[in-house]
PDB file of N, CA, C and O in Angstrom, chain B, residues numbered from 101:
ATOM      1  N   MET B 101     105.077  97.465  85.110  1.00  0.00           N
ATOM      2  CA  MET B 101     105.578  96.229  85.522  1.00  0.00           C
ATOM      3  C   MET B 101     106.730  95.950  84.713  1.00  0.00           C
ATOM      4  O   MET B 101     106.696  96.019  83.485  1.00  0.00           O
ATOM      5  N   ALA B 102     107.896  95.590  85.468  1.00  0.00           N
ATOM      6  CA  ALA B 102     109.107  95.206  84.869  1.00  0.00           C
ATOM      7  C   ALA B 102     109.123  93.722  84.135  1.00  0.00           C
ATOM      8  O   ALA B 102     108.463  92.801  84.617  1.00  0.00           O
ATOM      9  N   ALA B 103     109.815  93.572  83.095  1.00  0.00           N
ATOM     10  CA  ALA B 103     109.828  92.297  82.439  1.00  0.00           C
ATOM     11  C   ALA B 103     110.694  91.365  83.223  1.00  0.00           C
ATOM     12  O   ALA B 103     111.738  91.740  83.758  1.00  0.00           O
ATOM     13  N   ALA B 104     110.228  90.114  83.282  1.00  0.00           N
ATOM     14  CA  ALA B 104     111.053  89.129  84.044  1.00  0.00           C
ATOM     15  C   ALA B 104     112.387  88.758  83.179  1.00  0.00           C
ATOM     16  O   ALA B 104     112.432  88.602  81.959  1.00  0.00           O
ATOM     17  N   LYS B 105     113.378  88.665  84.041  1.00  0.00           N
ATOM     18  CA  LYS B 105     114.698  88.327  83.397  1.00  0.00           C
ATOM     19  C   LYS B 105     114.765  86.907  83.041  1.00  0.00           C
ATOM     20  O   LYS B 105     114.384  86.101  83.889  1.00  0.00           O
ATOM     21  N   LYS B 106     115.165  86.510  81.985  1.00  0.00           N
ATOM     22  CA  LYS B 106     115.252  85.224  81.485  1.00  0.00           C
ATOM     23  C   LYS B 106     116.479  84.624  82.247  1.00  0.00           C
ATOM     24  O   LYS B 106     117.474  85.348  82.294  1.00  0.00           O
ATOM     25  N   LYS B 107     116.531  83.634  82.733  1.00  0.00           N
ATOM     26  CA  LYS B 107     117.646  82.818  83.204  1.00  0.00           C
ATOM     27  C   LYS B 107     118.400  81.955  82.285  1.00  0.00           C
ATOM     28  O   LYS B 107     117.829  80.998  81.763  1.00  0.00           O
ATOM     29  N   THR B 108     119.700  82.225  82.031  1.00  0.00           N
ATOM     30  CA  THR B 108     120.461  81.366  81.046  1.00  0.00           C
ATOM     31  C   THR B 108     121.485  80.567  81.741  1.00  0.00           C
ATOM     32  O   THR B 108     121.758  80.854  82.907  1.00  0.00           O
ATOM     33  N   ALA B 109     122.078  79.596  81.146  1.00  0.00           N
ATOM     34  CA  ALA B 109     123.251  78.864  81.503  1.00  0.00           C
ATOM     35  C   ALA B 109     124.388  79.526  81.330  1.00  0.00           C
ATOM     36  O   ALA B 109     125.399  78.987  81.781  1.00  0.00           O
ATOM     37  N   ARG B 110     124.502  80.644  80.751  1.00  0.00           N
ATOM     38  CA  ARG B 110     125.768  81.416  80.310  1.00  0.00           C
ATOM     39  C   ARG B 110     126.652  81.568  81.581  1.00  0.00           C
ATOM     40  O   ARG B 110     126.249  82.002  82.660  1.00  0.00           O
ATOM     41  N   GLY B 111     127.838  81.172  81.316  1.00  0.00           N
ATOM     42  CA  GLY B 111     128.979  81.306  82.352  1.00  0.00           C
ATOM     43  C   GLY B 111     129.029  79.927  83.398  1.00  0.00           C
ATOM     44  O   GLY B 111     130.030  79.592  84.032  1.00  0.00           O
ATOM     45  N   ARG B 112     127.911  79.327  83.415  1.00  0.00           N
ATOM     46  CA  ARG B 112     127.991  78.003  84.468  1.00  0.00           C
ATOM     47  C   ARG B 112     128.959  77.143  83.937  1.00  0.00           C
ATOM     48  O   ARG B 112     129.725  76.705  84.796  1.00  0.00           O
ATOM     49  N   LYS B 113     129.187  76.729  82.692  1.00  0.00           N
ATOM     50  CA  LYS B 113     130.052  75.745  82.059  1.00  0.00           C
ATOM     51  C   LYS B 113     131.455  76.260  82.509  1.00  0.00           C
ATOM     52  O   LYS B 113     132.260  75.511  83.063  1.00  0.00           O
ATOM     53  N   GLN B 114     131.700  77.527  82.254  1.00  0.00           N
ATOM     54  CA  GLN B 114     133.069  77.997  82.539  1.00  0.00           C
ATOM     55  C   GLN B 114     133.181  78.037  84.108  1.00  0.00           C
ATOM     56  O   GLN B 114     134.312  77.816  84.542  1.00  0.00           O
ATOM     57  N   ASP B 115     132.327  78.250  84.899  1.00  0.00           N
ATOM     58  CA  ASP B 115     132.554  78.185  86.384  1.00  0.00           C
ATOM     59  C   ASP B 115     132.804  76.681  86.789  1.00  0.00           C
ATOM     60  O   ASP B 115     133.609  76.490  87.701  1.00  0.00           O
ATOM     61  N   ARG B 116     132.217  75.639  86.224  1.00  0.00           N
ATOM     62  CA  ARG B 116     132.320  74.315  86.428  1.00  0.00           C
ATOM     63  C   ARG B 116     133.722  73.658  85.965  1.00  0.00           C
ATOM     64  O   ARG B 116     134.156  72.587  86.388  1.00  0.00           O
ATOM     65  N   ALA B 117     134.290  74.419  85.109  1.00  0.00           N
ATOM     66  CA  ALA B 117     135.741  73.978  84.579  1.00  0.00           C
ATOM     67  C   ALA B 117     136.805  74.517  85.513  1.00  0.00           C
ATOM     68  O   ALA B 117     137.967  74.201  85.256  1.00  0.00           O
ATOM     69  N   ARG B 118     136.571  75.266  86.531  1.00  0.00           N
ATOM     70  CA  ARG B 118     137.520  75.996  87.396  1.00  0.00           C
ATOM     71  C   ARG B 118     137.316  75.552  88.757  1.00  0.00           C
ATOM     72  O   ARG B 118     136.184  75.253  89.136  1.00  0.00           O
ATOM     73  N   VAL B 119     138.450  75.477  89.624  1.00  0.00           N
ATOM     74  CA  VAL B 119     138.341  75.264  91.080  1.00  0.00           C
ATOM     75  C   VAL B 119     138.814  76.652  91.689  1.00  0.00           C
ATOM     76  O   VAL B 119     139.789  77.292  91.295  1.00  0.00           O
ATOM     77  N   ALA B 120     138.093  76.949  92.550  1.00  0.00           N
ATOM     78  CA  ALA B 120     138.329  78.327  93.294  1.00  0.00           C
ATOM     79  C   ALA B 120     139.027  77.703  94.520  1.00  0.00           C
ATOM     80  O   ALA B 120     138.415  76.968  95.294  1.00  0.00           O
ATOM     81  N   GLY B 121     140.365  78.030  94.674  1.00  0.00           N
ATOM     82  CA  GLY B 121     141.176  77.430  95.723  1.00  0.00           C
ATOM     83  C   GLY B 121     140.843  78.080  97.082  1.00  0.00           C
ATOM     84  O   GLY B 121     141.255  77.581  98.129  1.00  0.00           O
ATOM     85  N   GLY B 122     140.040  79.275  97.051  1.00  0.00           N
ATOM     86  CA  GLY B 122     139.934  80.032  98.170  1.00  0.00           C
ATOM     87  C   GLY B 122     138.701  79.653  98.927  1.00  0.00           C
ATOM     88  O   GLY B 122     138.516  79.895 100.120  1.00  0.00           O
ATOM     89  N   GLN B 123     137.812  78.988  98.064  1.00  0.00           N
ATOM     90  CA  GLN B 123     136.374  78.514  98.539  1.00  0.00           C
ATOM     91  C   GLN B 123     136.510  77.333  99.184  1.00  0.00           C
ATOM     92  O   GLN B 123     137.044  76.401  98.583  1.00  0.00           O
ATOM     93  N   LYS B 124     136.060  77.171 100.494  1.00  0.00           N
ATOM     94  CA  LYS B 124     136.217  75.991 101.228  1.00  0.00           C
ATOM     95  C   LYS B 124     135.237  74.859 100.693  1.00  0.00           C
ATOM     96  O   LYS B 124     135.650  73.699 100.682  1.00  0.00           O
ATOM     97  N   TYR B 125     134.036  75.135 100.278  1.00  0.00           N
ATOM     98  CA  TYR B 125     133.187  74.072  99.647  1.00  0.00           C
ATOM     99  C   TYR B 125     133.891  73.607  98.406  1.00  0.00           C
ATOM    100  O   TYR B 125     133.880  72.388  98.234  1.00  0.00           O
ATOM    101  N   GLU B 126     134.430  74.256  97.612  1.00  0.00           N
ATOM    102  CA  GLU B 126     134.910  73.787  96.467  1.00  0.00           C
ATOM    103  C   GLU B 126     136.136  72.956  96.636  1.00  0.00           C
ATOM    104  O   GLU B 126     136.215  71.870  96.063  1.00  0.00           O
ATOM    105  N   VAL B 127     137.131  73.424  97.420  1.00  0.00           N
ATOM    106  CA  VAL B 127     138.235  72.485  97.802  1.00  0.00           C
ATOM    107  C   VAL B 127     137.809  71.278  98.638  1.00  0.00           C
ATOM    108  O   VAL B 127     138.512  70.270  98.561  1.00  0.00           O
ATOM    109  N   GLY B 128     136.718  71.274  99.438  1.00  0.00           N
ATOM    110  CA  GLY B 128     136.180  70.176 100.121  1.00  0.00           C
ATOM    111  C   GLY B 128     135.626  69.101  99.025  1.00  0.00           C
ATOM    112  O   GLY B 128     135.807  67.884  99.054  1.00  0.00           O
ATOM    113  N   TYR B 129     134.954  69.802  98.115  1.00  0.00           N
ATOM    114  CA  TYR B 129     134.280  68.969  97.049  1.00  0.00           C
ATOM    115  C   TYR B 129     135.313  68.188  96.234  1.00  0.00           C
ATOM    116  O   TYR B 129     135.161  66.998  95.961  1.00  0.00           O
ATOM    117  N   GLU B 130     136.366  68.910  95.861  1.00  0.00           N
ATOM    118  CA  GLU B 130     137.632  68.200  95.123  1.00  0.00           C
ATOM    119  C   GLU B 130     138.233  67.347  95.873  1.00  0.00           C
ATOM    120  O   GLU B 130     138.492  66.265  95.345  1.00  0.00           O
ATOM    121  N   SER B 131     138.566  67.524  97.069  1.00  0.00           N
ATOM    122  CA  SER B 131     139.253  66.734  97.984  1.00  0.00           C
ATOM    123  C   SER B 131     138.594  65.402  98.234  1.00  0.00           C
ATOM    124  O   SER B 131     139.299  64.400  98.355  1.00  0.00           O
ATOM    125  N   LYS B 132     137.170  65.328  98.327  1.00  0.00           N
ATOM    126  CA  LYS B 132     136.438  64.233  98.557  1.00  0.00           C
ATOM    127  C   LYS B 132     136.338  63.287  97.081  1.00  0.00           C
ATOM    128  O   LYS B 132     136.304  62.057  97.056  1.00  0.00           O
ATOM    129  N   LYS B 133     136.305  64.066  96.052  1.00  0.00           N
ATOM    130  CA  LYS B 133     136.282  63.486  94.707  1.00  0.00           C
ATOM    131  C   LYS B 133     137.563  62.828  94.439  1.00  0.00           C
ATOM    132  O   LYS B 133     137.558  61.727  93.889  1.00  0.00           O
ATOM    133  N   THR B 134     138.680  63.407  94.781  1.00  0.00           N
ATOM    134  CA  THR B 134     140.015  62.847  94.262  1.00  0.00           C
ATOM    135  C   THR B 134     140.620  62.093  95.618  1.00  0.00           C
ATOM    136  O   THR B 134     141.730  61.571  95.516  1.00  0.00           O
ATOM    137  N   GLY B 135     139.984  62.033  96.753  1.00  0.00           N
ATOM    138  CA  GLY B 135     140.458  61.286  98.021  1.00  0.00           C
ATOM    139  C   GLY B 135     141.873  61.790  98.411  1.00  0.00           C
ATOM    140  O   GLY B 135     142.701  60.992  98.852  1.00  0.00           O
ATOM    141  N   ARG B 136     142.158  63.115  98.253  1.00  0.00           N
ATOM    142  CA  ARG B 136     143.337  63.689  98.557  1.00  0.00           C
ATOM    143  C   ARG B 136     142.875  64.802  99.677  1.00  0.00           C
ATOM    144  O   ARG B 136     141.691  65.036  99.921  1.00  0.00           O
ATOM    145  N   SER B 137     143.956  65.439 100.306  1.00  0.00           N
ATOM    146  CA  SER B 137     143.707  66.290 101.553  1.00  0.00           C
ATOM    147  C   SER B 137     143.278  67.645 100.867  1.00  0.00           C
ATOM    148  O   SER B 137     143.488  67.870  99.675  1.00  0.00           O
ATOM    149  N   ALA B 138     142.638  68.556 101.755  1.00  0.00           N
ATOM    150  CA  ALA B 138     142.296  69.709 101.252  1.00  0.00           C
ATOM    151  C   ALA B 138     143.426  70.651 100.901  1.00  0.00           C
ATOM    152  O   ALA B 138     143.392  71.482  99.994  1.00  0.00           O
ATOM    153  N   SER B 139     144.588  70.385 101.856  1.00  0.00           N
ATOM    154  CA  SER B 139     145.773  71.189 101.522  1.00  0.00           C
ATOM    155  C   SER B 139     146.506  70.617 100.248  1.00  0.00           C
ATOM    156  O   SER B 139     147.216  71.395  99.610  1.00  0.00           O
ATOM    157  N   ALA B 140     146.393  69.438  99.879  1.00  0.00           N
ATOM    158  CA  ALA B 140     146.866  68.972  98.710  1.00  0.00           C
ATOM    159  C   ALA B 140     146.164  69.638  97.498  1.00  0.00           C
ATOM    160  O   ALA B 140     146.747  69.935  96.456  1.00  0.00           O
ATOM    161  N   VAL B 141     144.898  69.831  97.740  1.00  0.00           N
ATOM    162  CA  VAL B 141     144.066  70.428  96.554  1.00  0.00           C
ATOM    163  C   VAL B 141     144.593  71.793  96.377  1.00  0.00           C
ATOM    164  O   VAL B 141     144.888  72.225  95.263  1.00  0.00           O
ATOM    165  N   LYS B 142     144.730  72.553  97.582  1.00  0.00           N
ATOM    166  CA  LYS B 142     144.966  74.078  97.433  1.00  0.00           C
ATOM    167  C   LYS B 142     146.328  74.103  96.824  1.00  0.00           C
ATOM    168  O   LYS B 142     146.503  74.956  95.954  1.00  0.00           O
ATOM    169  N   LYS B 143     147.289  73.342  97.119  1.00  0.00           N
ATOM    170  CA  LYS B 143     148.814  73.323  96.519  1.00  0.00           C
ATOM    171  C   LYS B 143     148.742  73.104  95.082  1.00  0.00           C
ATOM    172  O   LYS B 143     149.458  73.779  94.342  1.00  0.00           O
ATOM    173  N   ALA B 144     147.795  72.058  94.526  1.00  0.00           N
ATOM    174  CA  ALA B 144     147.680  71.687  93.282  1.00  0.00           C
ATOM    175  C   ALA B 144     146.996  72.952  92.442  1.00  0.00           C
ATOM    176  O   ALA B 144     147.361  73.156  91.285  1.00  0.00           O
ATOM    177  N   VAL B 145     146.068  73.728  93.022  1.00  0.00           N
ATOM    178  CA  VAL B 145     145.460  74.933  92.279  1.00  0.00           C
ATOM    179  C   VAL B 145     146.322  76.008  92.411  1.00  0.00           C
ATOM    180  O   VAL B 145     146.279  76.870  91.533  1.00  0.00           O
ATOM    181  N   LYS B 146     147.106  76.131  93.346  1.00  0.00           N
ATOM    182  CA  LYS B 146     148.383  77.197  93.339  1.00  0.00           C
ATOM    183  C   LYS B 146     149.384  76.861  92.316  1.00  0.00           C
ATOM    184  O   LYS B 146     149.837  77.736  91.579  1.00  0.00           O
ATOM    185  N   LYS B 147     149.753  75.621  92.239  1.00  0.00           N
ATOM    186  CA  LYS B 147     150.943  75.261  91.431  1.00  0.00           C
ATOM    187  C   LYS B 147     150.472  75.063  89.844  1.00  0.00           C
ATOM    188  O   LYS B 147     151.203  75.397  88.912  1.00  0.00           O
ATOM    189  N   PHE B 148     149.335  74.557  89.691  1.00  0.00           N
ATOM    190  CA  PHE B 148     148.813  74.248  88.434  1.00  0.00           C
ATOM    191  C   PHE B 148     147.906  75.100  87.735  1.00  0.00           C
ATOM    192  O   PHE B 148     147.790  74.964  86.517  1.00  0.00           O
ATOM    193  N   GLY B 149     147.148  76.095  88.449  1.00  0.00           N
ATOM    194  CA  GLY B 149     146.137  76.929  88.023  1.00  0.00           C
ATOM    195  C   GLY B 149     144.832  76.380  88.418  1.00  0.00           C
ATOM    196  O   GLY B 149     144.700  75.328  89.044  1.00  0.00           O
ATOM    197  N   HIS B 150     143.880  77.132  88.027  1.00  0.00           N
ATOM    198  CA  HIS B 150     142.380  76.917  88.436  1.00  0.00           C
ATOM    199  C   HIS B 150     141.815  76.021  87.607  1.00  0.00           C
ATOM    200  O   HIS B 150     140.687  75.697  87.978  1.00  0.00           O
ATOM    201  N   SER B 151     142.227  75.447  86.516  1.00  0.00           N
ATOM    202  CA  SER B 151     141.626  74.457  85.616  1.00  0.00           C
ATOM    203  C   SER B 151     141.374  73.115  86.372  1.00  0.00           C
ATOM    204  O   SER B 151     142.333  72.580  86.928  1.00  0.00           O
ATOM    205  N   ARG B 152     140.048  72.501  86.428  1.00  0.00           N
ATOM    206  CA  ARG B 152     139.698  71.537  87.083  1.00  0.00           C
ATOM    207  C   ARG B 152     140.177  70.339  86.562  1.00  0.00           C
ATOM    208  O   ARG B 152     140.370  69.377  87.306  1.00  0.00           O
ATOM    209  N   LYS B 153     140.430  70.283  85.150  1.00  0.00           N
ATOM    210  CA  LYS B 153     141.021  69.171  84.419  1.00  0.00           C
ATOM    211  C   LYS B 153     142.516  69.041  84.987  1.00  0.00           C
ATOM    212  O   LYS B 153     142.891  67.966  85.454  1.00  0.00           O
ATOM    213  N   ARG B 154     143.253  70.014  84.943  1.00  0.00           N
ATOM    214  CA  ARG B 154     144.700  70.096  85.212  1.00  0.00           C
ATOM    215  C   ARG B 154     144.876  69.538  86.803  1.00  0.00           C
ATOM    216  O   ARG B 154     145.619  68.631  87.177  1.00  0.00           O
ATOM    217  N   VAL B 155     143.952  70.372  87.628  1.00  0.00           N
ATOM    218  CA  VAL B 155     144.208  69.937  89.052  1.00  0.00           C
ATOM    219  C   VAL B 155     143.749  68.414  89.364  1.00  0.00           C
ATOM    220  O   VAL B 155     144.375  67.787  90.218  1.00  0.00           O
ATOM    221  N   GLU B 156     142.800  67.890  88.770  1.00  0.00           N
ATOM    222  CA  GLU B 156     142.392  66.401  88.973  1.00  0.00           C
ATOM    223  C   GLU B 156     143.387  65.570  88.398  1.00  0.00           C
ATOM    224  O   GLU B 156     143.657  64.537  89.011  1.00  0.00           O
ATOM    225  N   LYS B 157     144.073  65.853  87.183  1.00  0.00           N
ATOM    226  CA  LYS B 157     144.984  65.140  86.524  1.00  0.00           C
ATOM    227  C   LYS B 157     146.422  65.157  87.439  1.00  0.00           C
ATOM    228  O   LYS B 157     147.204  64.208  87.498  1.00  0.00           O
ATOM    229  N   ARG B 158     146.552  66.216  88.006  1.00  0.00           N
ATOM    230  CA  ARG B 158     147.758  66.221  88.942  1.00  0.00           C
ATOM    231  C   ARG B 158     147.632  65.498  90.263  1.00  0.00           C
ATOM    232  O   ARG B 158     148.597  65.025  90.862  1.00  0.00           O
ATOM    233  N   LEU B 159     146.196  65.436  90.738  1.00  0.00           N
ATOM    234  CA  LEU B 159     145.942  64.738  92.027  1.00  0.00           C
ATOM    235  C   LEU B 159     145.769  63.250  91.681  1.00  0.00           C
ATOM    236  O   LEU B 159     145.534  62.458  92.593  1.00  0.00           O
ATOM    237  N   GLY B 160     145.862  62.878  90.550  1.00  0.00           N
ATOM    238  CA  GLY B 160     145.835  61.353  90.255  1.00  0.00           C
ATOM    239  C   GLY B 160     144.276  60.892  89.995  1.00  0.00           C
ATOM    240  O   GLY B 160     143.964  59.745  90.313  1.00  0.00           O
ATOM    241  N   ARG B 161     143.444  61.641  89.507  1.00  0.00           N
ATOM    242  CA  ARG B 161     142.121  61.142  89.213  1.00  0.00           C
ATOM    243  C   ARG B 161     142.039  60.872  87.874  1.00  0.00           C
ATOM    244  O   ARG B 161     140.993  60.433  87.397  1.00  0.00           O
TER     245      ARG B 161
END
């Protein structure tokens, strides 16, 4: 019998700190959160990088 793998939170914090501009659900979430359009979120990700803090700061949240 194989040992059960232990689930850890490793990597989850890093993942939450980023916005995946190609993922529709992440763009939609950020759009709803900031009150801006999905295209504005995509442009911000492309221009300022994937950092959630930078994107939210540029979108005015």
